[in-house]
A tleap script that builds the chain and sets N, CA, C and O, in Angstrom:
source leaprc.protein.ff14SB
mol = sequence {
  NMET GLU GLU PHE LYS TYR GLN GLU LEU THR
  LYS GLY VAL ILE GLY ALA ALA MET ARG VAL
  HIE THR GLN MET GLY ILE GLY PHE PRO GLU
  VAL VAL TYR GLN ARG CYS LEU ALA VAL GLU
  LEU ARG MET SER GLY LEU ALA PHE GLU ARG
  GLU LEU GLU MET PRO LEU PHE TYR ARG ASP
  GLU LYS VAL GLY SER ARG ARG VAL ASP ILE
  LEU VAL GLU ARG VAL VAL LEU VAL GLU LEU
  LYS ALA VAL SER GLU VAL THR ALA LEU HIE
  HIE ALA GLN VAL LEU ASN TYR LEU ASN ALA
  TYR GLN LEU GLU VAL ALA LEU LEU LEU ASN
  PHE GLY THR PRO ARG LEU THR TYR ASN ARG
  PHE VAL ARG SER PRO ARG ARG CTHR
}
set mol.1.N position { 61.315 -65.052 -28.160 }
set mol.1.CA position { 60.318 -64.915 -26.715 }
set mol.1.C position { 59.133 -63.769 -27.356 }
set mol.1.O position { 59.417 -62.673 -27.840 }
set mol.2.N position { 57.876 -64.299 -27.225 }
set mol.2.CA position { 56.751 -63.412 -27.423 }
set mol.2.C position { 56.837 -62.156 -26.142 }
set mol.2.O position { 57.001 -62.161 -24.922 }
set mol.3.N position { 56.601 -61.014 -27.323 }
set mol.3.CA position { 56.411 -59.971 -26.716 }
set mol.3.C position { 54.731 -59.560 -26.049 }
set mol.3.O position { 53.765 -59.825 -26.765 }
set mol.4.N position { 54.565 -59.089 -25.037 }
set mol.4.CA position { 53.873 -58.482 -24.232 }
set mol.4.C position { 53.791 -56.637 -23.810 }
set mol.4.O position { 54.617 -55.860 -23.331 }
set mol.5.N position { 52.283 -56.480 -24.300 }
set mol.5.CA position { 51.734 -55.203 -24.241 }
set mol.5.C position { 52.446 -54.771 -22.550 }
set mol.5.O position { 52.565 -55.671 -21.718 }
set mol.6.N position { 52.750 -53.733 -22.313 }
set mol.6.CA position { 53.763 -53.614 -21.725 }
set mol.6.C position { 54.593 -54.377 -20.291 }
set mol.6.O position { 54.651 -54.217 -19.072 }
set mol.7.N position { 55.075 -55.156 -21.207 }
set mol.7.CA position { 55.944 -56.190 -21.018 }
set mol.7.C position { 56.729 -55.554 -19.435 }
set mol.7.O position { 56.339 -55.741 -18.283 }
set mol.8.N position { 57.678 -54.938 -19.820 }
set mol.8.CA position { 58.352 -54.552 -19.098 }
set mol.8.C position { 57.653 -53.462 -17.750 }
set mol.8.O position { 58.110 -53.472 -16.607 }
set mol.9.N position { 56.801 -52.816 -18.077 }
set mol.9.CA position { 56.141 -52.370 -16.794 }
set mol.9.C position { 55.275 -53.226 -16.008 }
set mol.9.O position { 55.034 -52.786 -14.884 }
set mol.10.N position { 54.765 -54.293 -16.299 }
set mol.10.CA position { 54.206 -55.390 -15.270 }
set mol.10.C position { 55.178 -56.280 -14.890 }
set mol.10.O position { 55.074 -57.050 -13.935 }
set mol.11.N position { 56.365 -56.161 -15.811 }
set mol.11.CA position { 57.101 -56.815 -14.839 }
set mol.11.C position { 57.737 -56.211 -13.901 }
set mol.11.O position { 58.161 -56.900 -12.973 }
set mol.12.N position { 57.918 -55.082 -13.902 }
set mol.12.CA position { 58.497 -53.659 -12.686 }
set mol.12.C position { 57.969 -53.580 -11.301 }
set mol.12.O position { 58.395 -53.293 -10.182 }
set mol.13.N position { 56.394 -54.115 -12.088 }
set mol.13.CA position { 55.147 -53.583 -11.083 }
set mol.13.C position { 55.097 -55.224 -9.764 }
set mol.13.O position { 54.679 -55.281 -8.607 }
set mol.14.N position { 55.647 -56.165 -10.552 }
set mol.14.CA position { 55.589 -57.764 -10.474 }
set mol.14.C position { 56.829 -57.841 -9.301 }
set mol.14.O position { 56.517 -58.246 -8.181 }
set mol.15.N position { 57.582 -57.630 -9.449 }
set mol.15.CA position { 59.171 -57.336 -8.971 }
set mol.15.C position { 58.986 -56.642 -7.682 }
set mol.15.O position { 59.467 -57.142 -6.665 }
set mol.16.N position { 58.228 -55.361 -7.630 }
set mol.16.CA position { 58.158 -54.000 -6.410 }
set mol.16.C position { 57.229 -54.920 -5.427 }
set mol.16.O position { 57.187 -54.678 -4.220 }
set mol.17.N position { 56.322 -56.230 -6.149 }
set mol.17.CA position { 55.297 -56.632 -5.459 }
set mol.17.C position { 56.211 -57.806 -4.518 }
set mol.17.O position { 56.554 -57.801 -3.335 }
set mol.18.N position { 56.429 -58.835 -5.680 }
set mol.18.CA position { 57.443 -59.520 -4.557 }
set mol.18.C position { 58.695 -58.745 -3.895 }
set mol.18.O position { 58.569 -59.156 -2.741 }
set mol.19.N position { 59.597 -58.062 -3.872 }
set mol.19.CA position { 60.076 -57.601 -2.547 }
set mol.19.C position { 58.963 -56.651 -1.647 }
set mol.19.O position { 59.588 -56.027 -0.789 }
set mol.20.N position { 58.213 -56.506 -1.622 }
set mol.20.CA position { 56.609 -55.927 -0.351 }
set mol.20.C position { 56.892 -57.199 -0.266 }
set mol.20.O position { 57.916 -57.371 0.394 }
set mol.21.N position { 56.172 -58.672 -0.857 }
set mol.21.CA position { 56.075 -59.798 -0.371 }
set mol.21.C position { 57.007 -60.554 0.956 }
set mol.21.O position { 56.677 -60.866 2.100 }
set mol.22.N position { 58.231 -60.663 0.243 }
set mol.22.CA position { 59.620 -60.880 0.968 }
set mol.22.C position { 60.055 -60.302 2.061 }
set mol.22.O position { 60.982 -60.873 2.636 }
set mol.23.N position { 59.479 -58.931 2.693 }
set mol.23.CA position { 59.917 -57.776 3.534 }
set mol.23.C position { 59.013 -58.392 4.515 }
set mol.23.O position { 59.291 -58.927 5.588 }
set mol.24.N position { 57.398 -58.141 3.700 }
set mol.24.CA position { 56.444 -58.021 5.091 }
set mol.24.C position { 55.679 -59.491 5.600 }
set mol.24.O position { 55.134 -59.619 6.697 }
set mol.25.N position { 55.791 -60.821 4.295 }
set mol.25.CA position { 55.282 -61.963 4.583 }
set mol.25.C position { 53.599 -61.747 4.257 }
set mol.25.O position { 53.077 -60.866 3.573 }
set mol.26.N position { 52.873 -63.016 5.093 }
set mol.26.CA position { 51.715 -62.557 4.998 }
set mol.26.C position { 50.577 -62.462 5.922 }
set mol.26.O position { 50.743 -63.472 6.606 }
set mol.27.N position { 49.530 -61.881 6.366 }
set mol.27.CA position { 48.956 -61.799 7.110 }
set mol.27.C position { 47.974 -60.451 7.763 }
set mol.27.O position { 47.144 -60.365 8.668 }
set mol.28.N position { 48.792 -59.141 6.403 }
set mol.28.CA position { 47.977 -58.009 6.828 }
set mol.28.C position { 47.118 -57.835 6.003 }
set mol.28.O position { 47.095 -58.607 5.044 }
set mol.29.N position { 45.863 -56.481 6.122 }
set mol.29.CA position { 44.853 -56.292 5.849 }
set mol.29.C position { 45.776 -55.556 4.333 }
set mol.29.O position { 46.849 -54.973 4.491 }
set mol.30.N position { 45.330 -55.673 3.378 }
set mol.30.CA position { 45.259 -55.369 1.905 }
set mol.30.C position { 45.734 -53.961 1.944 }
set mol.30.O position { 46.833 -53.631 1.497 }
set mol.31.N position { 44.735 -52.992 2.583 }
set mol.31.CA position { 45.783 -51.448 2.810 }
set mol.31.C position { 46.799 -51.468 2.888 }
set mol.31.O position { 47.449 -50.754 2.124 }
set mol.32.N position { 47.537 -52.385 3.957 }
set mol.32.CA position { 48.985 -52.301 3.905 }
set mol.32.C position { 49.932 -52.645 2.737 }
set mol.32.O position { 50.816 -51.978 2.200 }
set mol.33.N position { 49.602 -53.548 2.573 }
set mol.33.CA position { 50.495 -53.965 1.316 }
set mol.33.C position { 50.759 -53.040 0.277 }
set mol.33.O position { 51.884 -52.848 -0.184 }
set mol.34.N position { 49.250 -52.202 -0.266 }
set mol.34.CA position { 49.122 -51.621 -0.900 }
set mol.34.C position { 49.339 -50.134 -0.757 }
set mol.34.O position { 48.890 -49.344 -1.588 }
set mol.35.N position { 50.140 -49.696 0.470 }
set mol.35.CA position { 50.878 -48.990 0.607 }
set mol.35.C position { 52.496 -49.161 0.728 }
set mol.35.O position { 53.324 -48.326 0.362 }
set mol.36.N position { 52.781 -50.516 1.364 }
set mol.36.CA position { 54.500 -50.832 0.858 }
set mol.36.C position { 54.323 -51.083 -0.196 }
set mol.36.O position { 55.417 -50.681 -0.589 }
set mol.37.N position { 53.841 -51.439 -1.096 }
set mol.37.CA position { 53.663 -51.580 -2.874 }
set mol.37.C position { 53.900 -49.851 -3.315 }
set mol.37.O position { 54.855 -49.486 -4.001 }
set mol.38.N position { 52.819 -48.892 -2.765 }
set mol.38.CA position { 53.411 -47.470 -3.243 }
set mol.38.C position { 55.139 -47.279 -3.078 }
set mol.38.O position { 55.804 -46.920 -4.050 }
set mol.39.N position { 55.641 -47.501 -2.017 }
set mol.39.CA position { 56.677 -47.219 -1.579 }
set mol.39.C position { 57.670 -48.135 -2.630 }
set mol.39.O position { 57.960 -47.486 -3.636 }
set mol.40.N position { 58.086 -49.128 -2.607 }
set mol.40.CA position { 57.955 -49.533 -3.631 }
set mol.40.C position { 58.229 -49.070 -5.343 }
set mol.40.O position { 59.214 -48.922 -6.066 }
set mol.41.N position { 56.811 -48.955 -5.475 }
set mol.41.CA position { 56.901 -48.558 -7.107 }
set mol.41.C position { 57.974 -46.918 -6.705 }
set mol.41.O position { 59.068 -46.760 -7.247 }
set mol.42.N position { 57.501 -46.075 -5.896 }
set mol.42.CA position { 57.796 -44.809 -5.824 }
set mol.42.C position { 59.528 -45.213 -6.261 }
set mol.42.O position { 60.051 -45.049 -7.363 }
set mol.43.N position { 60.010 -45.641 -5.308 }
set mol.43.CA position { 61.451 -46.305 -5.198 }
set mol.43.C position { 62.138 -46.650 -6.138 }
set mol.43.O position { 63.356 -46.727 -6.297 }
set mol.44.N position { 60.928 -46.943 -7.026 }
set mol.44.CA position { 61.821 -48.151 -8.594 }
set mol.44.C position { 61.241 -46.988 -9.474 }
set mol.44.O position { 60.801 -47.507 -10.500 }
set mol.45.N position { 61.038 -45.467 -9.498 }
set mol.45.CA position { 60.824 -45.074 -10.207 }
set mol.45.C position { 59.623 -44.361 -11.048 }
set mol.45.O position { 59.422 -43.264 -11.568 }
set mol.46.N position { 58.977 -45.531 -10.898 }
set mol.46.CA position { 57.390 -45.829 -11.852 }
set mol.46.C position { 56.438 -44.925 -11.205 }
set mol.46.O position { 56.193 -44.867 -10.000 }
set mol.47.N position { 55.821 -44.076 -12.355 }
set mol.47.CA position { 54.611 -43.666 -11.990 }
set mol.47.C position { 53.781 -43.858 -11.734 }
set mol.47.O position { 53.233 -44.294 -12.747 }
set mol.48.N position { 52.541 -43.864 -10.290 }
set mol.48.CA position { 51.542 -43.974 -10.044 }
set mol.48.C position { 50.735 -43.274 -9.290 }
set mol.48.O position { 51.121 -42.255 -8.717 }
set mol.49.N position { 49.076 -43.903 -9.165 }
set mol.49.CA position { 48.263 -43.014 -8.559 }
set mol.49.C position { 47.698 -44.523 -7.909 }
set mol.49.O position { 47.721 -45.669 -8.359 }
set mol.50.N position { 47.254 -44.010 -6.801 }
set mol.50.CA position { 46.680 -45.046 -5.590 }
set mol.50.C position { 46.003 -44.180 -5.251 }
set mol.50.O position { 46.280 -42.998 -5.049 }
set mol.51.N position { 44.192 -45.227 -5.093 }
set mol.51.CA position { 42.638 -44.803 -4.885 }
set mol.51.C position { 42.782 -44.037 -5.640 }
set mol.51.O position { 42.978 -42.860 -5.339 }
set mol.52.N position { 42.722 -44.518 -6.985 }
set mol.52.CA position { 42.357 -43.261 -8.252 }
set mol.52.C position { 41.083 -43.802 -8.623 }
set mol.52.O position { 40.748 -44.937 -8.961 }
set mol.53.N position { 40.126 -42.186 -8.413 }
set mol.53.CA position { 38.668 -42.136 -8.842 }
set mol.53.C position { 38.651 -42.574 -10.236 }
set mol.53.O position { 39.534 -41.827 -10.658 }
set mol.54.N position { 38.464 -42.912 -10.743 }
set mol.54.CA position { 38.384 -43.481 -12.307 }
set mol.54.C position { 36.518 -43.779 -12.985 }
set mol.54.O position { 35.612 -44.509 -12.585 }
set mol.55.N position { 36.586 -43.185 -13.685 }
set mol.55.CA position { 34.961 -43.142 -14.557 }
set mol.55.C position { 34.931 -45.071 -14.769 }
set mol.55.O position { 35.881 -45.832 -14.952 }
set mol.56.N position { 33.621 -45.337 -14.662 }
set mol.56.CA position { 33.043 -46.561 -15.616 }
set mol.56.C position { 32.192 -45.997 -16.506 }
set mol.56.O position { 31.636 -44.898 -16.529 }
set mol.57.N position { 32.175 -47.651 -17.796 }
set mol.57.CA position { 31.911 -47.018 -18.715 }
set mol.57.C position { 30.971 -48.121 -18.931 }
set mol.57.O position { 31.336 -49.276 -18.710 }
set mol.58.N position { 29.530 -47.795 -19.438 }
set mol.58.CA position { 29.306 -48.814 -20.332 }
set mol.58.C position { 28.727 -48.730 -21.701 }
set mol.58.O position { 27.945 -47.809 -21.934 }
set mol.59.N position { 29.041 -49.636 -22.682 }
set mol.59.CA position { 28.719 -49.076 -23.829 }
set mol.59.C position { 29.320 -47.754 -24.261 }
set mol.59.O position { 28.534 -46.877 -24.619 }
set mol.60.N position { 30.535 -47.524 -24.270 }
set mol.60.CA position { 31.212 -46.342 -24.250 }
set mol.60.C position { 30.690 -45.412 -23.595 }
set mol.60.O position { 31.144 -44.304 -23.885 }
set mol.61.N position { 29.556 -45.439 -22.469 }
set mol.61.CA position { 28.475 -44.161 -22.098 }
set mol.61.C position { 29.051 -44.333 -20.343 }
set mol.61.O position { 29.082 -45.277 -19.554 }
set mol.62.N position { 29.498 -42.724 -20.273 }
set mol.62.CA position { 30.263 -43.195 -18.896 }
set mol.62.C position { 28.598 -43.456 -17.611 }
set mol.62.O position { 27.701 -42.656 -17.347 }
set mol.63.N position { 28.767 -44.524 -17.243 }
set mol.63.CA position { 28.177 -44.508 -15.662 }
set mol.63.C position { 28.037 -44.707 -14.524 }
set mol.63.O position { 27.205 -45.288 -13.828 }
set mol.64.N position { 29.690 -43.719 -14.240 }
set mol.64.CA position { 29.720 -43.593 -12.902 }
set mol.64.C position { 31.160 -43.955 -12.712 }
set mol.64.O position { 31.967 -44.053 -13.637 }
set mol.65.N position { 31.387 -44.121 -11.614 }
set mol.65.CA position { 33.240 -43.838 -11.171 }
set mol.65.C position { 33.203 -44.763 -9.461 }
set mol.65.O position { 32.398 -44.961 -8.551 }
set mol.66.N position { 34.817 -45.150 -9.858 }
set mol.66.CA position { 34.640 -46.002 -8.711 }
set mol.66.C position { 36.132 -45.907 -8.656 }
set mol.66.O position { 36.673 -45.191 -9.499 }
set mol.67.N position { 37.080 -46.715 -7.520 }
set mol.67.CA position { 38.406 -46.251 -7.392 }
set mol.67.C position { 39.179 -47.558 -7.646 }
set mol.67.O position { 38.639 -48.633 -7.383 }
set mol.68.N position { 39.798 -47.531 -7.895 }
set mol.68.CA position { 41.246 -48.359 -8.481 }
set mol.68.C position { 42.474 -48.757 -7.114 }
set mol.68.O position { 43.089 -47.948 -6.419 }
set mol.69.N position { 42.511 -49.862 -7.085 }
set mol.69.CA position { 43.877 -49.958 -5.884 }
set mol.69.C position { 45.204 -49.234 -6.152 }
set mol.69.O position { 45.865 -48.717 -5.251 }
set mol.70.N position { 45.614 -49.227 -7.682 }
set mol.70.CA position { 46.562 -48.892 -7.561 }
set mol.70.C position { 46.651 -49.012 -10.189 }
set mol.70.O position { 46.253 -49.758 -11.084 }
set mol.71.N position { 47.345 -47.855 -10.048 }
set mol.71.CA position { 46.822 -47.430 -11.841 }
set mol.71.C position { 48.168 -46.811 -11.604 }
set mol.71.O position { 48.524 -45.990 -10.759 }
set mol.72.N position { 48.973 -47.548 -12.780 }
set mol.72.CA position { 50.528 -47.432 -12.938 }
set mol.72.C position { 50.751 -46.946 -14.350 }
set mol.72.O position { 50.057 -47.355 -15.281 }
set mol.73.N position { 51.604 -46.180 -14.481 }
set mol.73.CA position { 51.569 -45.208 -15.657 }
set mol.73.C position { 50.359 -45.123 -16.437 }
set mol.73.O position { 50.260 -45.187 -17.662 }
set mol.74.N position { 49.340 -44.950 -15.468 }
set mol.74.CA position { 48.293 -44.414 -16.350 }
set mol.74.C position { 47.784 -45.633 -17.560 }
set mol.74.O position { 47.108 -45.143 -18.465 }
set mol.75.N position { 47.997 -46.896 -17.645 }
set mol.75.CA position { 47.564 -47.804 -18.622 }
set mol.75.C position { 47.724 -49.211 -17.677 }
set mol.75.O position { 46.595 -49.673 -17.837 }
set mol.76.N position { 48.103 -49.731 -17.200 }
set mol.76.CA position { 48.442 -51.025 -15.750 }
set mol.76.C position { 47.755 -50.605 -14.679 }
set mol.76.O position { 48.181 -49.766 -13.886 }
set mol.77.N position { 46.043 -51.487 -14.566 }
set mol.77.CA position { 45.570 -51.558 -13.334 }
set mol.77.C position { 46.191 -52.514 -12.604 }
set mol.77.O position { 46.551 -53.603 -13.051 }
set mol.78.N position { 46.313 -52.173 -11.602 }
set mol.78.CA position { 46.581 -53.267 -10.468 }
set mol.78.C position { 45.880 -53.826 -9.307 }
set mol.78.O position { 45.591 -53.017 -8.425 }
set mol.79.N position { 45.630 -54.753 -9.178 }
set mol.79.CA position { 43.978 -54.929 -8.232 }
set mol.79.C position { 45.147 -56.229 -6.990 }
set mol.79.O position { 45.755 -57.256 -7.290 }
set mol.80.N position { 45.044 -55.730 -6.065 }
set mol.80.CA position { 45.419 -56.029 -4.600 }
set mol.80.C position { 44.266 -57.222 -4.390 }
set mol.80.O position { 43.170 -57.194 -4.951 }
set mol.81.N position { 44.671 -58.178 -3.564 }
set mol.81.CA position { 44.197 -58.850 -2.601 }
set mol.81.C position { 44.839 -59.557 -1.355 }
set mol.81.O position { 46.062 -59.518 -1.484 }
set mol.82.N position { 44.452 -60.213 -0.151 }
set mol.82.CA position { 45.300 -60.386 0.720 }
set mol.82.C position { 44.080 -61.626 0.909 }
set mol.82.O position { 43.036 -61.431 1.531 }
set mol.83.N position { 44.395 -62.747 0.334 }
set mol.83.CA position { 43.531 -63.856 0.298 }
set mol.83.C position { 44.249 -65.101 0.699 }
set mol.83.O position { 45.468 -65.187 0.853 }
set mol.84.N position { 43.388 -66.044 0.852 }
set mol.84.CA position { 44.330 -67.396 1.283 }
set mol.84.C position { 44.307 -68.035 0.108 }
set mol.84.O position { 45.054 -69.006 -0.015 }
set mol.85.N position { 43.376 -67.601 -1.104 }
set mol.85.CA position { 42.760 -68.081 -2.225 }
set mol.85.C position { 41.997 -67.222 -3.476 }
set mol.85.O position { 40.971 -66.556 -3.617 }
set mol.86.N position { 43.077 -67.636 -4.238 }
set mol.86.CA position { 42.314 -66.192 -5.296 }
set mol.86.C position { 41.250 -67.178 -6.320 }
set mol.86.O position { 41.549 -68.151 -7.013 }
set mol.87.N position { 40.114 -66.612 -6.144 }
set mol.87.CA position { 39.097 -67.862 -7.016 }
set mol.87.C position { 38.715 -67.192 -8.413 }
set mol.87.O position { 39.056 -66.073 -8.794 }
set mol.88.N position { 38.063 -67.967 -8.979 }
set mol.88.CA position { 37.515 -67.528 -10.355 }
set mol.88.C position { 36.733 -65.939 -10.472 }
set mol.88.O position { 36.688 -65.176 -11.437 }
set mol.89.N position { 36.137 -65.790 -9.045 }
set mol.89.CA position { 35.595 -64.335 -9.235 }
set mol.89.C position { 36.361 -63.463 -8.831 }
set mol.89.O position { 35.703 -62.428 -8.722 }
set mol.90.N position { 37.591 -63.271 -8.493 }
set mol.90.CA position { 38.399 -62.474 -8.280 }
set mol.90.C position { 39.215 -62.442 -9.999 }
set mol.90.O position { 39.844 -61.418 -10.265 }
set mol.91.N position { 39.171 -63.277 -10.791 }
set mol.91.CA position { 39.282 -63.023 -12.113 }
set mol.91.C position { 38.266 -62.669 -13.350 }
set mol.91.O position { 38.554 -62.214 -14.457 }
set mol.92.N position { 37.162 -62.974 -12.883 }
set mol.92.CA position { 36.153 -62.454 -13.525 }
set mol.92.C position { 36.443 -60.606 -12.964 }
set mol.92.O position { 36.887 -59.778 -13.760 }
set mol.93.N position { 36.102 -60.259 -11.541 }
set mol.93.CA position { 36.368 -59.027 -11.177 }
set mol.93.C position { 37.190 -58.261 -11.839 }
set mol.93.O position { 37.045 -57.040 -11.773 }
set mol.94.N position { 38.176 -58.812 -12.579 }
set mol.94.CA position { 39.608 -58.032 -13.153 }
set mol.94.C position { 39.074 -57.709 -14.510 }
set mol.94.O position { 39.132 -56.662 -15.156 }
set mol.95.N position { 38.529 -58.896 -14.788 }
set mol.95.CA position { 38.337 -58.698 -16.274 }
set mol.95.C position { 37.525 -57.657 -16.530 }
set mol.95.O position { 37.631 -56.689 -17.284 }
set mol.96.N position { 36.626 -58.046 -15.714 }
set mol.96.CA position { 35.227 -56.749 -15.734 }
set mol.96.C position { 35.802 -55.375 -15.475 }
set mol.96.O position { 35.434 -54.641 -16.392 }
set mol.97.N position { 36.407 -54.851 -14.772 }
set mol.97.CA position { 37.390 -54.066 -14.120 }
set mol.97.C position { 37.945 -53.422 -15.896 }
set mol.97.O position { 37.482 -52.430 -16.460 }
set mol.98.N position { 39.076 -54.399 -16.456 }
set mol.98.CA position { 39.585 -53.994 -17.339 }
set mol.98.C position { 38.102 -53.221 -18.422 }
set mol.98.O position { 38.071 -52.004 -18.606 }
set mol.99.N position { 36.871 -54.280 -19.091 }
set mol.99.CA position { 36.058 -53.396 -19.647 }
set mol.99.C position { 35.117 -51.861 -19.470 }
set mol.99.O position { 34.637 -51.042 -20.254 }
set mol.100.N position { 35.198 -52.068 -17.609 }
set mol.100.CA position { 34.579 -50.894 -17.238 }
set mol.100.C position { 35.414 -49.559 -17.523 }
set mol.100.O position { 34.952 -48.533 -18.021 }
set mol.101.N position { 36.727 -49.770 -17.111 }
set mol.101.CA position { 37.706 -48.575 -16.854 }
set mol.101.C position { 37.950 -48.380 -18.678 }
set mol.101.O position { 38.165 -47.251 -19.119 }
set mol.102.N position { 37.897 -49.367 -19.445 }
set mol.102.CA position { 38.282 -48.961 -20.866 }
set mol.102.C position { 40.065 -49.208 -20.832 }
set mol.102.O position { 40.820 -48.438 -21.426 }
set mol.103.N position { 40.421 -50.074 -20.259 }
set mol.103.CA position { 41.980 -49.733 -19.762 }
set mol.103.C position { 42.644 -51.821 -20.812 }
set mol.103.O position { 41.929 -52.811 -20.969 }
set mol.104.N position { 43.976 -51.660 -21.188 }
set mol.104.CA position { 43.831 -53.401 -21.728 }
set mol.104.C position { 45.207 -53.944 -21.016 }
set mol.104.O position { 45.916 -54.828 -21.498 }
set mol.105.N position { 45.404 -53.407 -20.051 }
set mol.105.CA position { 46.484 -54.766 -19.607 }
set mol.105.C position { 46.272 -54.434 -17.535 }
set mol.105.O position { 46.567 -53.374 -16.981 }
set mol.106.N position { 45.618 -55.883 -16.727 }
set mol.106.CA position { 45.537 -55.575 -15.575 }
set mol.106.C position { 46.151 -56.221 -14.976 }
set mol.106.O position { 46.073 -57.383 -15.375 }
set mol.107.N position { 47.084 -56.034 -13.762 }
set mol.107.CA position { 47.548 -57.488 -12.938 }
set mol.107.C position { 46.863 -57.666 -11.445 }
set mol.107.O position { 46.639 -56.642 -10.799 }
set mol.108.N position { 46.487 -59.116 -10.827 }
set mol.108.CA position { 45.937 -58.939 -9.762 }
set mol.108.C position { 46.774 -59.721 -9.126 }
set mol.108.O position { 47.014 -60.894 -9.413 }
set mol.109.N position { 47.343 -58.951 -8.051 }
set mol.109.CA position { 48.324 -59.753 -7.312 }
set mol.109.C position { 47.831 -59.970 -5.698 }
set mol.109.O position { 47.145 -59.200 -5.026 }
set mol.110.N position { 48.503 -61.483 -5.244 }
set mol.110.CA position { 47.805 -61.644 -4.074 }
set mol.110.C position { 49.008 -61.756 -3.041 }
set mol.110.O position { 50.023 -62.276 -3.504 }
set mol.111.N position { 49.063 -61.279 -1.485 }
set mol.111.CA position { 49.553 -61.001 -1.263 }
set mol.111.C position { 49.178 -61.895 0.422 }
set mol.111.O position { 49.627 -61.578 1.524 }
set mol.112.N position { 48.254 -63.015 0.101 }
set mol.112.CA position { 47.621 -63.655 1.240 }
set mol.112.C position { 47.963 -64.633 0.795 }
set mol.112.O position { 47.108 -64.868 -0.059 }
set mol.113.N position { 48.982 -65.766 0.779 }
set mol.113.CA position { 49.424 -67.039 0.363 }
set mol.113.C position { 50.789 -67.112 0.755 }
set mol.113.O position { 51.181 -65.953 0.621 }
set mol.114.N position { 51.662 -67.744 1.127 }
set mol.114.CA position { 53.025 -67.577 1.401 }
set mol.114.C position { 53.910 -67.324 0.037 }
set mol.114.O position { 54.749 -66.496 0.391 }
set mol.115.N position { 54.033 -67.495 -0.731 }
set mol.115.CA position { 54.728 -67.068 -2.022 }
set mol.115.C position { 53.332 -66.225 -2.771 }
set mol.115.O position { 52.210 -66.731 -2.784 }
set mol.116.N position { 53.701 -64.651 -3.466 }
set mol.116.CA position { 53.030 -63.871 -3.862 }
set mol.116.C position { 52.725 -64.520 -4.989 }
set mol.116.O position { 53.489 -65.158 -5.714 }
set mol.117.N position { 51.133 -64.260 -5.154 }
set mol.117.CA position { 50.974 -64.980 -6.120 }
set mol.117.C position { 50.232 -63.921 -7.183 }
set mol.117.O position { 49.393 -63.200 -6.644 }
set mol.118.N position { 50.435 -63.721 -8.674 }
set mol.118.CA position { 50.396 -62.864 -9.625 }
set mol.118.C position { 49.504 -63.236 -10.921 }
set mol.118.O position { 49.923 -64.283 -11.415 }
set mol.119.N position { 48.603 -62.796 -11.493 }
set mol.119.CA position { 47.886 -63.217 -12.566 }
set mol.119.C position { 47.787 -61.478 -13.911 }
set mol.119.O position { 47.487 -60.309 -13.669 }
set mol.120.N position { 48.136 -62.061 -15.004 }
set mol.120.CA position { 48.104 -60.919 -15.862 }
set mol.120.C position { 47.184 -60.748 -16.655 }
set mol.120.O position { 46.914 -61.882 -17.051 }
set mol.121.N position { 46.693 -60.221 -17.017 }
set mol.121.CA position { 45.035 -59.680 -17.815 }
set mol.121.C position { 45.303 -58.586 -19.106 }
set mol.121.O position { 45.903 -57.555 -19.411 }
set mol.122.N position { 44.348 -59.675 -19.634 }
set mol.122.CA position { 44.512 -58.095 -21.138 }
set mol.122.C position { 42.964 -58.110 -21.973 }
set mol.122.O position { 42.410 -59.115 -22.420 }
set mol.123.N position { 42.562 -56.978 -22.022 }
set mol.123.CA position { 41.407 -56.968 -22.107 }
set mol.123.C position { 41.140 -57.109 -23.229 }
set mol.123.O position { 41.573 -56.260 -24.008 }
set mol.124.N position { 40.083 -58.560 -23.911 }
set mol.124.CA position { 39.532 -58.885 -24.915 }
set mol.124.C position { 39.047 -58.160 -26.024 }
set mol.124.O position { 38.175 -57.429 -25.553 }
set mol.125.N position { 39.161 -57.884 -27.690 }
set mol.125.CA position { 38.311 -56.886 -28.284 }
set mol.125.C position { 37.066 -57.340 -28.175 }
set mol.125.O position { 36.738 -58.525 -28.230 }
set mol.126.N position { 36.224 -56.240 -27.990 }
set mol.126.CA position { 34.834 -55.975 -27.822 }
set mol.126.C position { 34.490 -56.465 -29.159 }
set mol.126.O position { 35.000 -56.131 -30.228 }
set mol.127.N position { 33.184 -57.636 -28.858 }
set mol.127.CA position { 32.025 -57.860 -29.719 }
set mol.127.C position { 31.247 -57.325 -30.163 }
set mol.127.O position { 30.746 -56.706 -29.224 }
set mol.128.N position { 30.688 -57.077 -31.094 }
set mol.128.CA position { 29.851 -56.190 -31.578 }
set mol.128.C position { 28.519 -56.767 -31.811 }
set mol.128.O position { 27.613 -56.067 -32.264 }
savepdb mol mol.pdb
quit
């Protein structure tokens, strides 16, 4: 079996998200799922920060900042959605966040469908 960077960490986050989805179901705003996921992550013993203000980079130069939904163990970005369908735009958003925040791994979790959907993203090496 191939080993992925932060595999155990992302597995723990996905498991926590599944517990939230099972308990809460669909229909709530994103912020409700964010708060519930924070409870599950805390109970799982994972270190995380919600609504963390992070610097944005362009060509390795800081150009501003923006809040991330959740950052787990300072290495895995977690972007939450509560929409009926995840689109290519959502995927592009997460990939752009990885580059702009200079992080390597992200999860896109969607609570807006009857079953939790999730995608794992890894930042590609920079092209020169």
